[in-house]
DSSP file (Angstrom, degrees, kcal/mol; ACC not computed):
  #  RESIDUE AA STRUCTURE BP1 BP2  ACC     N-H-->O    O-->H-N    N-H-->O    O-->H-N    TCO  KAPPA ALPHA  PHI   PSI    X-CA   Y-CA   Z-CA
    1    1 A M     >        0   0    0      0, 0.0     4,-2.8     0, 0.0     5,-0.2   0.000 360.0 360.0 360.0 -39.0   -5.9    4.2    0.4
    2    2 A M  H  >  +     0   0    0      1,-0.2     4,-2.1     2,-0.2     5,-0.2   0.904 360.0  51.7 -63.6 -42.0   -8.8    5.8    2.3
    3    3 A I  H  > S+     0   0    0      1,-0.2     4,-0.7     2,-0.2    -1,-0.2   0.929 112.5  45.3 -61.9 -43.9   -8.1    3.6    5.4
    4    4 A A  H >4 S+     0   0    0      1,-0.2     3,-0.7     2,-0.2     4,-0.5   0.906 113.1  49.1 -67.0 -41.1   -4.5    4.6    5.5
    5    5 A L  H 3X S+     0   0    0     -4,-2.8     4,-0.7     1,-0.2    -1,-0.2   0.816 112.2  49.2 -67.9 -27.7   -5.3    8.3    5.0
    6    6 A H  H 3X S+     0   0    0     -4,-2.1     4,-1.7    -5,-0.2     5,-0.4   0.596  88.1  92.4 -83.2  -9.8   -7.9    8.2    7.7
    7    7 A S  H <X S+     0   0    0     -3,-0.7     4,-0.5    -4,-0.7    -1,-0.2   0.924 105.4   7.5 -57.7 -58.2   -5.5    6.5   10.1
    8    8 A F  H  > S+     0   0    0     -4,-0.5     4,-2.2    -3,-0.2    -1,-0.2   0.814 128.0  57.8 -93.5 -35.7   -4.0    9.5   11.9
    9    9 A V  H  X S+     0   0    0     -4,-0.7     4,-3.1     1,-0.2     5,-0.2   0.915 105.9  51.9 -63.4 -41.1   -6.1   12.3   10.5
   10   10 A G  H  X S+     0   0    0     -4,-1.7     4,-2.0     1,-0.2    -1,-0.2   0.898 108.9  51.3 -62.4 -38.7   -9.3   10.5   11.8
   11   11 A E  H  <>S+     0   0    0     -4,-0.5     5,-2.5    -5,-0.4     6,-1.0   0.894 112.3  46.7 -64.1 -38.3   -7.6   10.3   15.3
   12   12 A K  H ><5S+     0   0    0     -4,-2.2     3,-0.9     3,-0.2    -2,-0.2   0.944 113.3  46.9 -67.4 -47.3   -6.8   14.0   15.1
   13   13 A E  H 3<5S+     0   0    0     -4,-3.1    -2,-0.2     1,-0.3    -1,-0.2   0.807 117.1  43.1 -69.2 -28.6  -10.3   15.1   14.0
   14   14 A K  T 3<5S-     0   0    0     -4,-2.0    -1,-0.3    -5,-0.2    -2,-0.2   0.463 108.6-125.6 -92.7  -1.0  -12.0   12.9   16.6
   15   15 A R  T < 5S+     0   0    0     -3,-0.9    -3,-0.2    -4,-0.4    -4,-0.1   0.891  76.2 121.0  60.3  40.8   -9.5   14.0   19.3
   16   16 A T     >< +     0   0    0     -5,-2.5     4,-1.1    -6,-0.2     3,-0.4   0.318  38.8  96.8-113.3   5.5   -8.6   10.4   20.2
   17   17 A M  H  > S+     0   0    0     -6,-1.0     4,-2.5     1,-0.2     5,-0.2   0.857  75.8  63.2 -62.8 -36.0   -4.9   10.7   19.4
   18   18 A E  H  > S+     0   0    0      1,-0.2     4,-1.8     2,-0.2    -1,-0.2   0.893  98.9  53.4 -57.1 -40.9   -4.0   11.3   23.0
   19   19 A T  H  4 S+     0   0    0     -3,-0.4     4,-0.4     1,-0.2    -1,-0.2   0.897 110.8  45.8 -64.2 -40.8   -5.3    8.0   24.0
   20   20 A L  H >< S+     0   0    0     -4,-1.1     3,-1.0     1,-0.2     5,-0.3   0.897 110.8  54.1 -66.8 -40.0   -3.0    6.2   21.4
   21   21 A L  H 3< S+     0   0    0     -4,-2.5    -2,-0.2     1,-0.3    -1,-0.2   0.827 108.8  48.1 -68.8 -28.5    0.0    8.4   22.4
   22   22 A F  T 3< S+     0   0    0     -4,-1.8    -1,-0.3    -5,-0.2    -2,-0.2   0.482  88.2 109.1 -90.6  -0.7   -0.3    7.4   26.1
   23   23 A S  S <  S-     0   0    0     -3,-1.0     2,-1.6    -4,-0.4    -3,-0.0  -0.371  85.3-107.1 -69.1 154.0   -0.6    3.7   25.3
   24   24 A P  S    S+     0   0    0      0, 0.0     2,-0.3     0, 0.0    -1,-0.1  -0.149  85.0 101.5 -81.6  48.9    2.3    1.5   26.2
   25   25 A I  S    S-     0   0    0     -2,-1.6     2,-0.1    -5,-0.3    -2,-0.0  -0.892  72.6-109.4-123.5 157.4    3.5    0.9   22.6
   26   26 A T     >  -     0   0    0     -2,-0.3     4,-2.1     1,-0.1     5,-0.1  -0.399  29.3-113.2 -78.8 162.4    6.3    2.5   20.6
   27   27 A V  H  > S+     0   0    0      1,-0.2     4,-2.4     2,-0.2     5,-0.2   0.892 119.7  55.3 -59.9 -40.2    5.7    4.9   17.8
   28   28 A K  H  > S+     0   0    0      2,-0.2     4,-2.3     1,-0.2    -1,-0.2   0.904 107.5  48.6 -59.6 -43.9    7.1    2.3   15.4
   29   29 A E  H  > S+     0   0    0      2,-0.2     4,-2.3     1,-0.2    -1,-0.2   0.864 110.5  53.0 -63.5 -38.3    4.5   -0.3   16.7
   30   30 A L  H  X S+     0   0    0     -4,-2.1     4,-2.1     2,-0.2    -2,-0.2   0.921 110.9  44.8 -66.3 -43.1    1.8    2.3   16.3
   31   31 A F  H  X S+     0   0    0     -4,-2.4     4,-2.3     2,-0.2    -2,-0.2   0.875 112.2  51.5 -69.3 -35.5    2.7    2.9   12.7
   32   32 A I  H  X S+     0   0    0     -4,-2.3     4,-2.9     2,-0.2    -2,-0.2   0.904 109.8  51.0 -66.2 -39.5    3.0   -0.8   11.9
   33   33 A G  H  X S+     0   0    0     -4,-2.3     4,-1.8     2,-0.2    -2,-0.2   0.907 110.6  48.2 -64.2 -40.8   -0.5   -1.3   13.4
   34   34 A K  H  X S+     0   0    0     -4,-2.1     4,-0.8     2,-0.2    -2,-0.2   0.908 113.3  47.9 -65.0 -40.8   -1.9    1.5   11.3
   35   35 A V  H >X S+     0   0    0     -4,-2.3     4,-2.5     1,-0.2     3,-1.0   0.941 112.1  48.6 -66.7 -47.8   -0.2    0.1    8.1
   36   36 A L  H 3X S+     0   0    0     -4,-2.9     4,-2.1     1,-0.2    -1,-0.2   0.823 103.5  60.7 -60.3 -32.1   -1.4   -3.5    8.8
   37   37 A S  H 3< S+     0   0    0     -4,-1.8    -1,-0.2     1,-0.2    -2,-0.2   0.773 115.9  34.1 -68.8 -23.7   -5.0   -2.3    9.4
   38   38 A A  H <X S+     0   0    0     -3,-1.0     4,-1.3    -4,-0.8    -2,-0.2   0.761 116.9  54.9 -94.0 -33.6   -5.0   -1.0    5.8
   39   39 A F  H  X S+     0   0    0     -4,-2.5     4,-2.7     2,-0.2     5,-0.3   0.906 100.5  56.0 -71.2 -45.0   -2.8   -3.6    4.3
   40   40 A I  H  X S+     0   0    0     -4,-2.1     4,-2.2     1,-0.2     5,-0.2   0.947 110.9  41.0 -58.8 -55.4   -4.7   -6.8    5.3
   41   41 A P  H  > S+     0   0    0      0, 0.0     4,-2.4     0, 0.0    -1,-0.2   0.918 117.0  48.7 -62.1 -40.6   -8.1   -5.9    3.8
   42   42 A S  H  X S+     0   0    0     -4,-1.3     4,-2.1     1,-0.2    -2,-0.2   0.888 112.6  46.3 -71.3 -35.1   -6.7   -4.5    0.6
   43   43 A I  H  X S+     0   0    0     -4,-2.7     4,-2.5     2,-0.2    -1,-0.2   0.875 112.8  51.4 -74.8 -33.9   -4.3   -7.4   -0.1
   44   44 A I  H  X S+     0   0    0     -4,-2.2     4,-2.5    -5,-0.3     5,-0.3   0.947 112.6  45.6 -63.9 -46.3   -7.2   -9.9    0.6
   45   45 A I  H  X S+     0   0    0     -4,-2.4     4,-2.5    -5,-0.2    -2,-0.2   0.920 112.8  50.3 -63.1 -40.2   -9.5   -8.1   -1.7
   46   46 A T  H  X S+     0   0    0     -4,-2.1     4,-2.2     1,-0.2    -1,-0.2   0.929 114.0  44.7 -64.0 -45.5   -6.8   -7.8   -4.4
   47   47 A W  H  X S+     0   0    0     -4,-2.5     4,-2.4     2,-0.2    -1,-0.2   0.868 113.1  49.4 -70.7 -35.9   -6.0  -11.6   -4.2
   48   48 A V  H  X S+     0   0    0     -4,-2.5     4,-2.7     2,-0.2     5,-0.2   0.930 113.0  48.1 -65.6 -44.5   -9.6  -12.7   -4.2
   49   49 A S  H  X S+     0   0    0     -4,-2.5     4,-2.5    -5,-0.3    -2,-0.2   0.911 112.4  48.6 -61.7 -41.6  -10.3  -10.5   -7.2
   50   50 A F  H  X S+     0   0    0     -4,-2.2     4,-2.7     2,-0.2    -2,-0.2   0.905 111.8  50.6 -63.5 -42.2   -7.1  -11.9   -9.0
   51   51 A F  H  X S+     0   0    0     -4,-2.4     4,-2.3     2,-0.2    -2,-0.2   0.934 112.8  44.5 -63.7 -46.0   -8.3  -15.5   -8.2
   52   52 A L  H  X S+     0   0    0     -4,-2.7     4,-2.3     2,-0.2    -2,-0.2   0.898 113.3  51.4 -66.5 -39.3  -11.8  -14.9   -9.6
   53   53 A F  H  X S+     0   0    0     -4,-2.5     4,-2.6    -5,-0.2    -2,-0.2   0.914 109.8  51.1 -59.5 -44.1  -10.3  -13.1  -12.6
   54   54 A G  H  X S+     0   0    0     -4,-2.7     4,-2.7     2,-0.2     5,-0.3   0.902 108.6  50.0 -60.0 -43.5   -8.1  -16.1  -13.2
   55   55 A I  H  X S+     0   0    0     -4,-2.3     4,-2.2     1,-0.2    -1,-0.2   0.914 113.8  45.3 -63.5 -42.3  -11.0  -18.6  -13.0
   56   56 A I  H  X S+     0   0    0     -4,-2.3     4,-1.8     2,-0.2    -2,-0.2   0.920 113.8  49.5 -66.4 -42.8  -13.0  -16.6  -15.5
   57   57 A T  H  X S+     0   0    0     -4,-2.6     4,-1.7     2,-0.2     5,-0.2   0.932 114.1  44.6 -61.4 -47.8  -10.0  -16.2  -17.8
   58   58 A V  H  X S+     0   0    0     -4,-2.7     4,-2.4     1,-0.2     5,-0.2   0.927 111.5  51.8 -64.2 -45.6   -9.1  -19.8  -17.8
   59   59 A S  H  < S+     0   0    0     -4,-2.2     4,-0.3    -5,-0.3    -1,-0.2   0.815 115.8  42.0 -65.2 -29.8  -12.6  -21.1  -18.2
   60   60 A L  H  < S+     0   0    0     -4,-1.8    -1,-0.2    -5,-0.2     4,-0.2   0.725 122.9  35.5 -89.1 -20.8  -13.1  -18.8  -21.2
   61   61 A T  H  X S+     0   0    0     -4,-1.7     4,-2.3    -5,-0.2     5,-0.4   0.658  94.8  78.7-106.6 -16.8   -9.7  -19.4  -22.9
   62   62 A Y  H  X S+     0   0    0     -4,-2.4     4,-3.1     1,-0.2     5,-0.2   0.923  97.3  45.9 -63.7 -45.3   -8.8  -23.0  -22.3
   63   63 A N  H  4 S+     0   0    0     -4,-0.3    -1,-0.2    -5,-0.2    -2,-0.1   0.837 114.6  49.9 -64.5 -31.6  -11.1  -24.4  -25.0
   64   64 A M  H  4 S+     0   0    0     -4,-0.2    -2,-0.2     1,-0.1    -1,-0.2   0.903 126.6  22.0 -74.1 -42.6   -9.9  -21.8  -27.4
   65   65 A F  H  < S-     0   0    0     -4,-2.3    -2,-0.2     2,-0.2    -3,-0.2   0.727  92.7-131.0 -99.2 -26.6   -6.1  -22.4  -26.9
   66   66 A G  S  < S+     0   0    0     -4,-3.1     2,-0.3    -5,-0.4    -4,-0.1   0.498  82.2  57.9  85.1   4.2   -6.0  -25.9  -25.5
   67   67 A Y  S    S-     0   0    0     -6,-0.3     2,-0.6    -5,-0.2    -2,-0.2  -0.965  97.2 -83.0-153.3 167.6   -3.8  -24.8  -22.6
   68   68 A F        +     0   0    0     -2,-0.3   -10,-0.1     1,-0.2    -6,-0.0  -0.633  35.5 176.4 -78.3 116.8   -3.7  -22.3  -19.7
   69   69 A I        +     0   0    0     -2,-0.6    -1,-0.2     1,-0.1     3,-0.1   0.531  54.1  91.9 -94.3  -6.4   -2.6  -18.9  -20.9
   70   70 A F  S    S+     0   0    0      1,-0.2    -1,-0.1   -16,-0.1     2,-0.1  -0.998  72.3  26.2-140.2 139.8   -3.2  -17.4  -17.5
   71   71 A P  S    S+     0   0    0      0, 0.0    -1,-0.2     0, 0.0     2,-0.2   0.631  75.0 177.0 -86.9 147.0   -1.6  -16.9  -14.9
   72   72 A N     >  -     0   0    0     -3,-0.1     4,-2.5    -2,-0.1     5,-0.2  -0.450  48.9 -86.1-101.7-178.3    1.9  -16.7  -16.3
   73   73 A A  H  > S+     0   0    0      1,-0.2     4,-2.5     2,-0.2     5,-0.3   0.892 126.3  52.5 -59.3 -41.4    5.2  -16.0  -14.6
   74   74 A N  H  > S+     0   0    0      1,-0.2     4,-2.4     2,-0.2    -1,-0.2   0.909 111.2  46.8 -61.1 -42.5    4.8  -12.2  -14.9
   75   75 A W  H  > S+     0   0    0      2,-0.2     4,-2.9     1,-0.2     5,-0.2   0.917 113.0  48.4 -67.2 -42.5    1.3  -12.3  -13.3
   76   76 A L  H  X S+     0   0    0     -4,-2.5     4,-2.5     2,-0.2     5,-0.3   0.921 114.8  44.2 -67.5 -40.9    2.3  -14.5  -10.5
   77   77 A I  H  X>S+     0   0    0     -4,-2.5     5,-2.0    -5,-0.2     4,-1.8   0.907 115.6  49.5 -65.3 -41.1    5.4  -12.4   -9.6
   78   78 A L  I  <>S+     0   0    0     -4,-2.4     5,-3.2    -5,-0.3    -2,-0.2   0.931 118.0  37.9 -62.2 -46.3    3.4   -9.3   -9.9
   79   79 A M  I  <5S+     0   0    0     -4,-2.9    -2,-0.2     3,-0.2    -1,-0.2   0.843 124.0  37.5 -78.4 -34.1    0.5  -10.5   -7.7
   80   80 A L  I  <5S+     0   0    0     -4,-2.5    -3,-0.2    -5,-0.2    -1,-0.2   0.632 134.4  12.3 -97.4 -15.3    2.5  -12.4   -5.1
   81   81 A W  I  X5S+     0   0    0     -4,-1.8     4,-1.3    -5,-0.3    -3,-0.2   0.698 127.5  38.8-124.5 -53.0    5.6  -10.1   -4.7
   82   82 A V  I  ><S+     0   0    0     -5,-2.0     4,-3.0     2,-0.2     5,-0.3   0.911 111.7  55.2 -75.9 -42.7    5.3   -6.7   -6.4
   83   83 A V  H  ><S+     0   0    0     -5,-3.2     4,-2.6    -6,-0.3     5,-0.2   0.914 108.9  47.7 -58.4 -45.0    1.6   -6.0   -5.5
   84   84 A P  H  > S+     0   0    0      0, 0.0     4,-2.6     0, 0.0    -1,-0.2   0.912 114.0  48.0 -59.9 -41.6    2.2   -6.5   -1.8
   85   85 A M  H  X S+     0   0    0     -4,-1.3     4,-2.4     2,-0.2    -2,-0.2   0.916 113.6  45.7 -66.2 -42.6    5.2   -4.3   -1.9
   86   86 A I  H  X S+     0   0    0     -4,-3.0     4,-2.8     2,-0.2    -1,-0.2   0.879 112.6  52.4 -66.8 -37.4    3.5   -1.5   -3.8
   87   87 A T  H  X S+     0   0    0     -4,-2.6     4,-2.5    -5,-0.3    -2,-0.2   0.940 111.0  45.8 -60.4 -49.3    0.5   -1.8   -1.5
   88   88 A I  H  X S+     0   0    0     -4,-2.6     4,-3.3     2,-0.2     5,-0.2   0.915 113.2  50.8 -60.8 -43.8    2.7   -1.4    1.6
   89   89 A L  H  X S+     0   0    0     -4,-2.4     4,-2.5     1,-0.2    -2,-0.2   0.934 111.2  48.1 -61.1 -45.2    4.6    1.5   -0.1
   90   90 A T  H  X S+     0   0    0     -4,-2.8     4,-2.3     2,-0.2    -1,-0.2   0.914 114.3  45.9 -60.6 -43.5    1.3    3.2   -0.9
   91   91 A I  H  X S+     0   0    0     -4,-2.5     4,-3.0     2,-0.2     5,-0.3   0.933 110.9  51.9 -64.7 -45.9    0.0    2.7    2.7
   92   92 A L  H  X S+     0   0    0     -4,-3.3     4,-2.6     1,-0.2    -2,-0.2   0.927 111.9  46.7 -58.8 -44.7    3.2    3.9    4.2
   93   93 A V  H  X S+     0   0    0     -4,-2.5     4,-2.4    -5,-0.2    -1,-0.2   0.939 115.2  46.8 -63.0 -44.2    3.2    7.1    2.1
   94   94 A N  H  X S+     0   0    0     -4,-2.3     4,-2.5     2,-0.2    -2,-0.2   0.833 112.1  48.8 -70.9 -34.1   -0.5    7.7    3.0
   95   95 A V  H  X S+     0   0    0     -4,-3.0     4,-2.4     2,-0.2    -1,-0.2   0.908 112.2  50.6 -69.4 -40.6    0.0    7.0    6.7
   96   96 A F  H  X S+     0   0    0     -4,-2.6     4,-1.2    -5,-0.3    -2,-0.2   0.942 112.8  45.6 -58.1 -47.6    3.0    9.4    6.7
   97   97 A V  H >X S+     0   0    0     -4,-2.4     4,-2.4     1,-0.2     3,-0.6   0.929 111.7  52.7 -63.2 -46.3    0.9   12.1    5.0
   98   98 A S  H 3< S+     0   0    0     -4,-2.5    -1,-0.2     1,-0.3    -2,-0.2   0.865 106.8  52.3 -58.0 -37.8   -2.0   11.4    7.4
   99   99 A A  H 3< S+     0   0    0     -4,-2.4    -1,-0.3     1,-0.2    -2,-0.2   0.791 117.4  38.9 -70.2 -26.6    0.3   11.9   10.4
  100  100 A R  H << S+     0   0    0     -4,-1.2    -2,-0.2    -3,-0.6    -1,-0.2   0.750  98.6  91.3 -94.2 -27.6    1.5   15.2    9.0
  101  101 A A     <  -     0   0    0     -4,-2.4     3,-0.1    -5,-0.1     4,-0.0  -0.244  64.1-145.4 -75.0 157.6   -1.8   16.6    7.6
  102  102 A K  S    S+     0   0    0      1,-0.2     2,-0.3   -90,-0.0    -1,-0.1   0.742  79.8  15.0 -90.8 -26.9   -4.2   18.8    9.6
  103  103 A G  S  > S-     0   0    0      1,-0.1     4,-2.0   -91,-0.0    -1,-0.2  -0.920  77.0-107.0-144.9 169.5   -7.4   17.4    8.0
  104  104 A F  H  > S+     0   0    0     -2,-0.3     4,-2.4     1,-0.2     5,-0.2   0.885 115.4  53.5 -68.2 -40.2   -8.7   14.5    5.9
  105  105 A Q  H  > S+     0   0    0      2,-0.2     4,-2.2     1,-0.2    -1,-0.2   0.912 110.3  48.2 -63.7 -42.4   -9.2   16.5    2.7
  106  106 A E  H  > S+     0   0    0      1,-0.2     4,-2.3     2,-0.2    -1,-0.2   0.896 112.3  48.3 -62.9 -42.0   -5.6   17.7    2.9
  107  107 A A  H  X S+     0   0    0     -4,-2.0     4,-2.5     1,-0.2    -2,-0.2   0.883 110.5  51.7 -66.4 -37.8   -4.3   14.2    3.5
  108  108 A Q  H  X S+     0   0    0     -4,-2.4     4,-2.1     2,-0.2    -2,-0.2   0.909 111.3  46.5 -66.4 -42.5   -6.4   12.9    0.6
  109  109 A Q  H  X S+     0   0    0     -4,-2.2     4,-2.0     2,-0.2    -2,-0.2   0.946 116.5  43.8 -66.1 -48.5   -5.1   15.5   -1.9
  110  110 A L  H  X S+     0   0    0     -4,-2.3     4,-2.2    -5,-0.2    -2,-0.2   0.932 113.9  50.3 -62.7 -45.0   -1.5   15.0   -0.9
  111  111 A G  H  X S+     0   0    0     -4,-2.5     4,-1.5    -5,-0.2    -1,-0.2   0.893 110.2  50.5 -58.4 -43.7   -1.7   11.2   -0.8
  112  112 A G  H  X S+     0   0    0     -4,-2.1     4,-1.3    -5,-0.2    -1,-0.2   0.914 111.2  48.1 -64.0 -43.2   -3.3   11.1   -4.3
  113  113 A I  H  < S+     0   0    0     -4,-2.0     3,-0.3     1,-0.2    -1,-0.2   0.914 112.8  48.0 -66.2 -41.4   -0.6   13.3   -5.8
  114  114 A L  H  < S+     0   0    0     -4,-2.2     4,-0.3     1,-0.2    -1,-0.2   0.758 113.5  47.3 -73.0 -24.8    2.3   11.3   -4.2
  115  115 A I  H  X S+     0   0    0     -4,-1.5     4,-2.4    -3,-0.2     3,-0.4   0.670  87.5  86.5 -93.2 -19.2    0.9    7.9   -5.3
  116  116 A L  H  X S+     0   0    0     -4,-1.3     4,-2.3    -3,-0.3     5,-0.2   0.877  88.1  49.8 -53.6 -45.7    0.1    8.7   -9.0
  117  117 A P  H  > S+     0   0    0      0, 0.0     4,-1.7     0, 0.0    -1,-0.2   0.906 112.5  47.9 -60.2 -40.2    3.6    7.9  -10.4
  118  118 A I  H  > S+     0   0    0     -3,-0.4     4,-1.8    -4,-0.3    -2,-0.2   0.905 113.0  47.8 -65.8 -43.3    3.6    4.6   -8.6
  119  119 A M  H  X S+     0   0    0     -4,-2.4     4,-2.7     1,-0.2     5,-0.3   0.842 106.7  58.6 -70.0 -31.9    0.1    3.7   -9.9
  120  120 A G  H  X S+     0   0    0     -4,-2.3     4,-2.3    -5,-0.3    -1,-0.2   0.938 108.7  43.8 -60.2 -45.5    1.0    4.7  -13.4
  121  121 A L  H  X S+     0   0    0     -4,-1.7     4,-1.8     2,-0.2    -2,-0.2   0.894 115.0  49.5 -65.6 -39.0    3.8    2.2  -13.6
  122  122 A F  H  X S+     0   0    0     -4,-1.8     4,-2.5     2,-0.2    -2,-0.2   0.917 112.1  46.8 -68.5 -44.1    1.7   -0.5  -12.0
  123  123 A I  H  X S+     0   0    0     -4,-2.7     4,-2.4     1,-0.2     6,-0.3   0.901 108.8  56.5 -63.6 -41.2   -1.3    0.1  -14.4
  124  124 A G  H  X>S+     0   0    0     -4,-2.3     6,-2.4    -5,-0.3     5,-0.8   0.902 111.5  42.5 -58.5 -42.3    1.1    0.1  -17.4
  125  125 A Q  H  <5S+     0   0    0     -4,-1.8     3,-0.5     4,-0.2    -2,-0.2   0.905 113.9  50.5 -71.5 -41.3    2.4   -3.3  -16.4
  126  126 A A  H  <5S+     0   0    0     -4,-2.5    -2,-0.2     1,-0.2    -1,-0.2   0.846 112.2  47.2 -68.2 -32.5   -1.0   -4.8  -15.6
  127  127 A T  H  <5S-     0   0    0     -4,-2.4    -1,-0.2    -5,-0.2    -2,-0.2   0.628 113.8-113.3 -84.7 -14.7   -2.5   -3.6  -18.9
  128  128 A G  T  <5S+     0   0    0     -4,-0.8    -3,-0.2    -3,-0.5    -4,-0.1   0.363  86.4 116.6  98.9  -5.9    0.3   -4.9  -21.0
  129  129 A F  S   <S+     0   0    0     -5,-0.8     2,-0.5    -6,-0.3    -4,-0.2   0.919  83.1  37.2 -61.6 -43.9    1.5   -1.4  -22.1
  130  130 A L  S    S-     0   0    0     -6,-2.4     2,-0.7    -9,-0.1    -2,-0.3  -0.952  78.9-163.0-103.6 121.8    4.8   -2.0  -20.3
  131  131 A V        -     0   0    0     -2,-0.5     2,-0.4    -3,-0.1    -6,-0.1  -0.921  12.3-178.4-107.9 111.9    6.0   -5.5  -20.6
  132  132 A I        -     0   0    0     -2,-0.7    -2,-0.0    -7,-0.1     5,-0.0  -0.893  27.8-115.8-112.9 138.7    8.7   -6.3  -18.0
  133  133 A K     >  -     0   0    0     -2,-0.4     4,-2.1     1,-0.1     3,-0.5  -0.314  29.9-110.2 -69.5 154.8   10.5   -9.6  -17.7
  134  134 A P  H  > S+     0   0    0      0, 0.0     4,-2.4     0, 0.0     5,-0.2   0.843 116.8  54.3 -53.6 -38.1    9.9  -11.7  -14.5
  135  135 A I  H  > S+     0   0    0      1,-0.2     4,-1.9     2,-0.2     5,-0.1   0.883 109.3  47.6 -67.7 -37.1   13.4  -11.1  -13.3
  136  136 A F  H  > S+     0   0    0     -3,-0.5     4,-2.7     2,-0.2    -1,-0.2   0.851 109.4  54.0 -71.0 -33.7   13.0   -7.3  -13.5
  137  137 A L  H  X S+     0   0    0     -4,-2.1     4,-2.2     2,-0.2    -2,-0.2   0.931 109.2  47.9 -63.4 -44.3    9.6   -7.6  -11.8
  138  138 A A  H  X S+     0   0    0     -4,-2.4     4,-2.0     1,-0.2    -2,-0.2   0.894 112.0  50.3 -62.8 -37.4   11.3   -9.4   -8.9
  139  139 A L  H  X S+     0   0    0     -4,-1.9     4,-2.4     2,-0.2    -2,-0.2   0.899 108.2  51.7 -64.2 -41.4   14.1   -6.8   -8.8
  140  140 A I  H  X S+     0   0    0     -4,-2.7     4,-2.5     1,-0.2    -1,-0.2   0.897 108.6  53.2 -64.3 -37.4   11.4   -4.0   -8.7
  141  141 A G  H  X S+     0   0    0     -4,-2.2     4,-2.2     2,-0.2    -1,-0.2   0.907 109.1  47.5 -58.2 -44.6    9.9   -5.9   -5.8
  142  142 A V  H  X S+     0   0    0     -4,-2.0     4,-2.2     2,-0.2    -2,-0.2   0.898 111.7  50.1 -65.7 -39.9   13.2   -5.9   -3.9
  143  143 A I  H  X S+     0   0    0     -4,-2.4     4,-2.5     1,-0.2    -2,-0.2   0.926 112.2  47.3 -65.2 -43.9   13.8   -2.2   -4.6
  144  144 A I  H  X S+     0   0    0     -4,-2.5     4,-2.3     2,-0.2    -1,-0.2   0.882 108.7  55.6 -62.7 -38.3   10.3   -1.4   -3.3
  145  145 A L  H  X S+     0   0    0     -4,-2.2     4,-1.9     2,-0.2    -2,-0.2   0.926 109.4  46.5 -61.3 -44.6   10.9   -3.6   -0.2
  146  146 A M  H  X S+     0   0    0     -4,-2.2     4,-2.3     1,-0.2    -2,-0.2   0.900 111.4  52.0 -65.9 -38.0   14.0   -1.6    0.6
  147  147 A L  H  X S+     0   0    0     -4,-2.5     4,-2.8     1,-0.2    -1,-0.2   0.878 106.7  54.2 -62.1 -35.4   12.1    1.7    0.0
  148  148 A N  H  X S+     0   0    0     -4,-2.3     4,-2.5     2,-0.2    -2,-0.2   0.910 108.8  47.3 -66.0 -41.1    9.5    0.4    2.4
  149  149 A F  H  X S+     0   0    0     -4,-1.9     4,-2.5     2,-0.2    -2,-0.2   0.923 113.3  49.4 -64.9 -43.4   12.0   -0.2    5.1
  150  150 A I  H  X S+     0   0    0     -4,-2.3     4,-2.4     2,-0.2    -2,-0.2   0.933 112.1  47.5 -57.2 -48.6   13.6    3.3    4.5
  151  151 A L  H  X S+     0   0    0     -4,-2.8     4,-2.7     1,-0.2    -2,-0.2   0.901 110.5  51.4 -67.5 -41.3   10.2    5.0    4.7
  152  152 A L  H  X S+     0   0    0     -4,-2.5     4,-2.0     2,-0.2    -1,-0.2   0.927 111.0  49.1 -61.6 -42.4    9.2    3.1    7.9
  153  153 A K  H  X S+     0   0    0     -4,-2.5     4,-1.8     1,-0.2    -2,-0.2   0.911 112.2  48.2 -62.2 -41.7   12.4    4.2    9.5
  154  154 A M  H  X S+     0   0    0     -4,-2.4     4,-2.6     2,-0.2     5,-0.2   0.904 108.7  54.5 -62.3 -42.0   11.9    7.8    8.4
  155  155 A M  H  X S+     0   0    0     -4,-2.7     4,-0.9     1,-0.2    -2,-0.2   0.910 112.0  42.5 -59.1 -44.4    8.3    7.7    9.7
  156  156 A T  H  < S+     0   0    0     -4,-2.0    -1,-0.2     1,-0.2    -2,-0.2   0.810 115.8  50.4 -75.2 -27.6    9.3    6.7   13.1
  157  157 A K  H  < S+     0   0    0     -4,-1.8     3,-0.2    -5,-0.2    -2,-0.2   0.916 117.2  36.8 -74.7 -42.5   12.3    9.1   13.2
  158  158 A Y  H  < S+     0   0    0     -4,-2.6     2,-0.4     1,-0.2    -1,-0.2   0.469 115.1  57.9 -91.8  -5.1   10.4   12.2   12.1
  159  159 A N     <  +     0   0    0     -4,-0.9    -1,-0.2    -5,-0.2     2,-0.1  -0.668  65.2 160.5-128.6  79.0    7.2   11.4   14.1
  160  160 A D     >  -     0   0    0     -2,-0.4     4,-2.3    -3,-0.2     5,-0.2  -0.284  57.8 -92.0 -84.2 178.7    7.9   10.9   17.7
  161  161 A R  H  > S+     0   0    0      1,-0.2     4,-2.4     2,-0.2     5,-0.2   0.897 126.2  51.7 -60.8 -43.3    5.1   11.2   20.4
  162  162 A N  H  > S+     0   0    0      2,-0.2     4,-2.8     1,-0.2    -1,-0.2   0.926 109.8  48.8 -64.3 -44.5    5.7   14.9   20.9
  163  163 A T  H  > S+     0   0    0      1,-0.2     4,-2.2     2,-0.2    -2,-0.2   0.946 113.6  46.8 -59.8 -49.9    5.4   15.7   17.1
  164  164 A L  H  X S+     0   0    0     -4,-2.3     4,-0.8     1,-0.2    -1,-0.2   0.884 112.8  49.9 -61.5 -37.3    2.2   13.6   16.8
  165  165 A F  H >X S+     0   0    0     -4,-2.4     4,-1.0     1,-0.2     3,-0.7   0.918 111.3  48.5 -68.6 -43.3    0.7   15.3   19.9
  166  166 A E  H 3< S+     0   0    0     -4,-2.8     3,-0.4     1,-0.2    -1,-0.2   0.860 106.4  55.9 -64.7 -35.0    1.6   18.8   18.6
  167  167 A K  H 3< S+     0   0    0     -4,-2.2    -1,-0.2     1,-0.2    -2,-0.2   0.722 100.9  61.1 -69.0 -21.1    0.1   18.1   15.2
  168  168 A Q  H <<        0   0    0     -4,-0.8    -1,-0.2    -3,-0.7    -2,-0.2   0.836 360.0 360.0 -74.1 -32.5   -3.2   17.2   17.0
  169  169 A I     <        0   0    0     -4,-1.0    -1,-0.2    -3,-0.4    -2,-0.2   0.481 360.0 360.0 -76.8 360.0   -3.6   20.6   18.5
């Protein structure tokens, strides 16, 4: 989240936004680059952590149950489909906030408030408080994917070069 929040605000605070805006790329490509720079490290860390958690869980529970209790279908759909979609959604929201905010602290506060409901649902599912069937998890992933496309479209529509340049000043 911090990488995404710092994406445009950092450029504004360091006065390097002009260089980006004069580069020969579209605003959409600029936003996609900012999103990918935050997405790739976060998803790699998430998947490595999940893999290590899986190894520990299997090694501790196999002798007790006689079969693998982890990962099940819910966990696989959650980690391979829903988590990347939620990660992209979180990053898109934070990059959008970063492009509109005047400073890092403002972006951090706004980003945290906007992401809380999404994280609440995710934590509820991960902890077992909410048990959602695999088909519904897949459907949630599709809905979040559509939301991601809509948000990316809105970001590029409402943040043209002139708007981003004026926000720097």
